[in-house]
C-alpha positions in Angstrom: -0.3 0.2 -0.1 1.3 3.5 -1.2 2.3 6.0 1.6 1.5 10.0 1.2 2.0 12.5 3.2 0.9 16.3 3.4 3.0 18.9 5.8 0.8 21.8 6.9 3.3 25.1 6.9 0.9 27.8 5.6 0.7 29.3 9.5 2.4 32.8 10.3 2.9 31.7 13.8 1.7 35.4 15.0 3.1 34.0 19.3 6.8 33.7 17.7 6.4 37.8 17.2 8.6 37.5 14.0 8.3 38.5 10.5 9.9 34.9 9.5 7.1 31.9 9.1 7.2 30.1 12.1 8.3 26.6 10.0 11.7 28.5 9.1 12.6 29.3 12.3 15.9 26.9 13.1 16.8 24.1 15.3 20.0 22.6 15.8 21.2 24.1 12.4 18.2 23.0 10.2 14.5 25.0 9.8 11.5 22.9 12.0 9.9 22.3 8.9 13.7 20.5 7.2 13.5 18.6 10.6 10.1 17.7 9.9 10.5 16.9 6.1 13.3 14.3 7.2 11.5 12.6 9.4 8.5 11.9 6.8 10.9 10.8 4.4 11.5 8.1 6.6 8.4 6.7 5.0 9.5 6.8 1.5 6.2 8.4 0.5 5.3 8.4 -3.1 4.2 11.9 -3.1 5.1 14.8 -0.1 2.4 17.7 -0.4 3.4 20.6 1.7 0.8 23.4 2.4 2.1 27.0 2.4 0.8 30.3 2.9 2.0 33.0 4.8 5.3 34.2 3.0 4.5 31.3 0.7 7.5 31.7 -1.5 10.5 31.5 1.2 8.8 28.5 2.6 8.9 26.9 -1.1 13.0 27.5 -1.7 13.2 25.5 2.1 11.9 22.3 0.0 12.3 23.3 -3.6 12.7 20.0 -6.1 11.8 17.6 -2.6 8.0 17.9 -2.3 4.9 19.4 -4.3 3.0 22.8 -3.2 -0.3 23.5 -2.7 -1.2 27.1 -1.7 -3.6 28.1 0.9 -4.6 31.6 0.3 -6.5 31.8 3.6 -5.5 30.2 6.8 -9.1 28.6 8.0 -7.8 25.6 10.1 -6.3 22.4 10.0 -9.3 20.9 7.9 -9.0 23.6 5.2 -5.3 22.9 5.0 -5.6 19.5 4.4 -8.3 20.2 1.6 -5.6 22.3 -0.4 -3.9 18.9 -1.2 -7.0 17.2 -2.8 -6.0 17.7 -6.1 -3.1 16.0 -5.4 -4.1 13.4 -3.3 -8.0 12.8 -3.4 -7.6 10.0 -6.5 -4.6 7.8 -4.7 -5.0 4.3 -2.8 -3.0 4.1 0.0 -2.5 5.9 3.2 -1.6 9.6 3.9 0.5 11.2 6.9 -0.9 14.4 7.8 1.8 16.2 9.8 2.5 19.7 11.2 5.8 22.0 10.1 6.4 22.9 13.4 6.8 19.2 15.1 11.0 19.2 14.8 11.6 16.9 17.5 9.4 14.0 15.6 11.9 11.0 14.4 11.3 9.0 11.1 11.4 6.0 13.4 8.0 7.0 15.2 6.8 7.6 12.2 7.3 4.3 10.7 5.8 2.6 13.6 2.7 4.7 13.6 2.1 3.7 9.7 2.6 0.0 11.1 0.3 0.6 13.7 -2.3 1.9 11.3 -2.2 -0.8 8.7 -1.9 -4.2 10.7 -4.7 -2.6 12.7 -7.0 -1.5 9.5 -7.7 1.4 10.5 -9.3 4.1 8.6 -7.4 6.7 11.1 -5.0 6.7 13.3 -4.1 9.6 15.8 -0.6 10.0 16.9 -0.7 10.2 21.2 1.0 11.1 23.8 1.4 9.9 27.5 1.8 13.6 29.1 2.6 14.4 33.3 0.5 17.3 33.0 -2.3 17.1 30.0 -3.6 21.1 30.9 -4.8 22.4 27.5 -4.0 19.5 25.4 -7.2 17.2 23.5 -7.8 14.5 25.2 -7.8 11.2 23.8 -11.3 9.1 24.8 -11.2 5.0 24.2 -13.6 2.7 24.3 -13.3 -0.6 26.5 -11.7 -1.9 22.7 -8.7 0.8 22.8 -10.5 2.3 20.0 -10.4 5.9 19.7 -13.9 7.4 20.5 -13.3 11.2 20.4 -10.9 13.9 20.9 -12.3 16.3 23.7 -10.9 19.8 23.8 -9.8 20.9 27.7 -12.5 23.6 27.6 -15.1 20.9 26.3 -13.7 17.6 28.7 -15.8 16.7 31.8 -14.1 16.3 34.9 -13.8 12.8 34.7 -12.3 13.3 30.9 -9.5 15.8 32.0 -7.9 13.3 34.2 -7.2 11.6 30.9 -3.6 11.8 30.5 -3.2 10.7 27.0 -3.2 13.5 24.7 -3.6 14.0 20.5 -0.4 15.5 19.1 -1.7 16.9 15.9 -0.2 13.7 13.8 -2.6 11.5 11.9 -3.0 8.9 9.6 -5.8 8.2 7.4 -7.0 6.1 4.8 -6.0 8.7 1.9 -9.7 8.1 -0.2 -11.9 8.2 2.8 -10.0 11.5 4.4 -10.8 13.6 1.2 -14.6 12.0 1.3 -15.0 13.2 4.7 -13.3 16.3 4.6 -16.6 17.5 2.2 -18.9 16.8 5.3 -17.3 18.9 7.9 -17.9 22.7 8.6 -17.1 25.8 10.5 -19.9 25.8 13.1 -17.3 26.1 16.0 -16.4 29.2 17.9 -13.3 29.4 15.6 -15.2 29.7 12.4 -13.0 27.0 11.1 -12.7 23.5 9.4 -11.2 21.3 11.8 -9.3 18.3 10.8 -10.3 16.6 13.6 -13.8 16.6 13.0 -13.6 13.8 10.4 -12.5 11.7 13.4 -16.2 12.2 14.4 -17.4 11.4 11.1 -15.8 8.0 11.1 -16.8 7.1 14.4 -20.2 7.7 13.2 -20.1 5.9 10.4 -19.2 2.9 12.5 -15.3 2.9 10.9 -12.2 1.7 12.8 -10.2 4.8 14.7 -7.2 4.1 16.6 -4.7 5.7 18.1 -0.7 5.1 18.8 1.1 6.2 21.8 4.7 7.6 21.1 7.2 6.5 23.3 8.9 9.5 24.1 6.3 12.7 24.8 9.0 15.0 23.9 8.4 14.2 19.9 5.2 15.3 20.4 6.3 18.9 20.9 4.8 21.6 18.7 6.8 25.2 18.4 4.3 28.1 18.9 6.6 30.7 20.6 10.3 31.1 21.6 9.9 29.6 24.6 9.0 26.3 23.0 11.7 26.9 20.2 14.6 26.9 23.2 12.7 24.3 24.5 13.0 21.7 21.2 16.7 23.3 21.0 17.4 21.6 24.2 16.1 18.3 23.6 17.2 18.3 20.4 21.1 19.0 21.3 21.0 16.6 24.1 19.8 14.0 21.2 22.5 15.3 19.3 25.1 15.1 21.7 24.1 11.9 23.3 24.0 10.2 19.7 28.2 10.8 19.2 29.1 9.8 22.8 27.2 6.3 22.0 29.4 6.6 18.8 32.6 6.6 20.7 33.2 11.0 21.1 34.1 11.9 24.6 32.3 15.4 25.8 33.5 17.4 28.7 30.4 19.2 29.3 28.0 17.9 26.8 25.6 20.2 28.2 28.0 23.2 27.3 28.5 21.6 24.1 26.2 23.1 20.8 26.8 20.8 17.7 24.2 21.4 14.8 22.5 18.4 13.1 24.4 17.8 10.0 28.1 17.5 12.0 29.9 14.1 11.4 32.2 13.3 14.1 34.3 10.2 14.2 35.1 7.9 17.1 37.9 9.3 19.7 37.8 12.9 19.3 37.6 14.8 23.1 35.6 17.9 23.1 35.5 20.2 25.6 33.0 22.6 27.0 31.8 25.5 25.4 32.5 24.1 21.7 30.5 25.1 18.4 30.2 23.0 15.4 27.8 24.1 12.9 26.5 23.1 9.3 28.5 20.5 7.3 31.2 19.9 8.9 33.5 16.6 9.9 35.8 15.8 12.7 38.3 13.1 12.1 39.0 10.5 14.6 41.2 11.3 17.6 41.1 14.9 17.1 40.6 17.1 20.2 38.9 20.5 20.2 39.3 22.5 23.1 37.2 25.0 25.0 36.2 28.1 22.5 36.5 26.7 19.7 34.3 27.1 16.8 34.0 25.3 13.5 31.5 25.4 10.6 31.5 24.3 7.3 34.7 22.3 7.0 36.9 19.2 7.5 39.0 18.7 10.0 41.2 15.7 9.9 42.4 13.1 12.3 44.5 13.7 15.0 43.9 17.6 14.9 44.1 20.1 17.7 42.3 23.0 17.5 42.5 25.1 20.3 40.3 28.4 21.1 40.4 29.3 17.8 37.6 29.7 14.4 37.4 27.4 11.5 35.1 28.3 8.6 34.6 27.0 5.5 38.0 25.1 5.5 39.9 22.1 5.4 42.3 20.9 7.7 44.5 18.0 7.0 45.7 15.2 9.3 47.8 16.0 12.3 47.8 19.5 12.2 47.8 22.2 14.9 45.3 25.4 15.4 45.5 28.1 17.9 44.9 29.6 20.4 43.1 32.4 19.0 43.8 31.5 15.8 41.2 32.4 12.8 40.9 29.9 9.4 38.4 32.1 7.0 37.2 30.4 4.1 38.1 28.7 0.9 41.6 27.9 3.1 43.5 24.6 2.9 45.6 23.2 5.4 48.2 20.4 4.7 49.4 17.7 7.0 50.7 18.4 10.0 50.8 22.4 9.5 50.9 24.5 12.6 49.1 27.4 12.8 49.7 29.2 16.0 48.2 32.5 18.3 46.7 35.0 16.7 47.5 34.0 13.2 44.8 34.5 10.5 44.9 32.6 7.3 42.2 33.4 4.6 41.6 32.1 1.4 45.0 30.3 1.3 46.7 26.8 0.8 49.3 25.7 3.2 51.8 22.9 2.6 52.9 19.8 4.5 54.8 20.9 7.6 54.7 24.9 7.2 54.3 26.4 10.0 52.9 30.3 11.2 53.6 30.3 14.9 52.1 33.8 15.9 51.2 37.3 15.1 50.6 36.4 11.3 48.2 37.5 8.3 48.2 35.0 5.5 46.1 35.8 2.7 45.6 34.5 -0.7 48.3 32.7 -0.6 49.9 29.4 -2.1 52.5 28.4 0.5 54.5 25.4 0.2 56.0 22.6 2.0 58.2 23.4 5.5 57.9 27.0 5.3 58.4 29.0 8.3 56.4 32.2 8.9 58.5 34.8 11.4 56.2 36.7 14.1 54.4 39.8 12.8 54.5 38.7 9.0 51.9 40.0 6.6 50.8 39.1 3.0 49.7 42.5 2.0 46.9 41.0 -0.6 44.5 44.0 -0.7 44.7 47.6 -2.6 41.9 48.8 -1.8 39.8 47.7 -4.8 41.3 44.4 -5.4 43.2 40.9 -4.1 46.1 39.6 -5.3 48.0 36.3 -4.7 51.2 35.6 -3.1 53.2 32.1 -4.3 55.6 30.9 -1.8 57.8 28.4 -2.6 59.2 25.2 -0.6 61.6 25.5 2.4 61.4 29.4 2.5 62.3 31.0 5.9 60.1 34.4 6.2 62.0 36.5 8.7 60.0 38.2 11.4 57.9 41.3 10.7 58.4 41.0 6.8 55.5 42.4 4.9 55.1 40.5 1.6 53.3 42.7 -0.9 51.2 41.0 -4.0 51.2 39.6 -6.4 55.0 38.3 -6.0 56.2 35.1 -6.1 59.2 33.8 -3.8 61.0 30.9 -4.9 62.1 27.5 -3.1 64.5 28.0 -0.4 64.6 31.6 -0.5 64.7 33.9 2.7 63.1 36.9 3.8 65.0 39.2 6.4 63.6 40.4 9.3 62.1 43.3 9.1 61.7 43.6 5.0 59.4 44.6 3.1 58.9 42.7 0.0 57.4 44.4 -3.4 59.1 41.8 -6.3 59.7 38.5 -6.7 62.3 36.5 -4.8 64.5 33.9 -6.9 65.4 30.5 -5.5 68.2 30.6 -2.8 68.0 33.9 -2.5 68.1 36.5 0.1 65.4 39.3 0.1 66.6 42.5 2.0 63.9 45.4 2.2 64.9 47.5 4.9 65.9 51.3 5.4 69.3 51.1 6.5 71.0 51.2 10.3 72.8 54.0 11.4 74.4 54.4 15.1 74.8 57.6 16.6 77.4 56.9 19.3 76.5 58.9 22.6 73.4 60.6 21.5 71.0 58.4 23.8 72.4 60.8 26.6 70.7 63.6 25.4 67.0 61.9 25.8 65.1 62.7 29.0 64.6 59.0 30.0 68.7 58.0 30.0 69.6 57.2 33.6 72.0 60.4 33.4 69.1 62.6 33.5 67.7 60.8 36.3 
């Protein structure tokens, strides 16, 4: 039997107090809508229809090429939103999942279990439910003696007995697809909100004597719907704990997992050690046996094995095995550090490739450069690559020694085994095996220091 899915993503989310559609707020690096779509994808649906409305084009961009879309021009309730998918789905045989786009914690495994339960029990509709310690404010699931759902009752309509029920409606459902769209034709807006409620189809099925069931989530946290910034922070906390736990199970050591932020798409190999206050974002991969110290931030970068990053920032770069970075280094986008490179304290690298075993120990800027192997940068070196309008490239060969406080003004090339004298300003190419000296000549004035007020003879 075929699976289909409808993701409800048309609402503004007024309680978020944001111009951004609610489903586009992020949890652990990706939008809530993407989290839901990934969970839904575990079902391998033949067709997924995302219902869009508020700022529809922004929402469409997130799932462009992955989902079909149906536009809800007026937000007239959940039932009305599902009606928008009629043209895409109504004639198809199978079962359809209906899920809100603001439930980022739901997992694909739970949705698979829901579908299996629905099919095995031959239900016309199955409600995903959860057991809440404090069910106040939720719709309650009322069952008969056979465990079948007889109704969903809202808090304000529940009797005193019904309010004691702790099984609540999560707002996620599976329906027989054709029966869903047939029943939607019979719901109305005769309610306090003047909206079409999807839950009304449950009553229609029961009145027809059709079987309605409920599958209970194992983890209540998965049921969280995000309606405001408080719930968004809660979702972030739950997701962070889930991500960090998965890495620990896979062999990663955390000094303080509660104080470590790792986004959902980050890949970490075993035997990595991560101290507190480390941030790993985007499409980042960390190789085995690497060590990331307190304060490190890595974004969209590929880090090799046995790398040590000490309180430094790396963005959109590649770092090979055995590299050491920091403390207080900044590796900016499009940089490549080859094996066993050392980038020390207060060194900035931008858009450069640095060859194996090269070292920049401290207080150095390397921009738009191609650096060979076994190169040593003395303290205070600057590769001046920008004239205020254009960026220029510096090429440095193998085994070059760049003296402290050298200023290398691009574009130029320094040949293999060349040396720049400390304090030099280098403005033209340096041939192989040559020494470049570009500094003012020193002249000593004997005895002149006695005329300065700080001289000991003046005290």
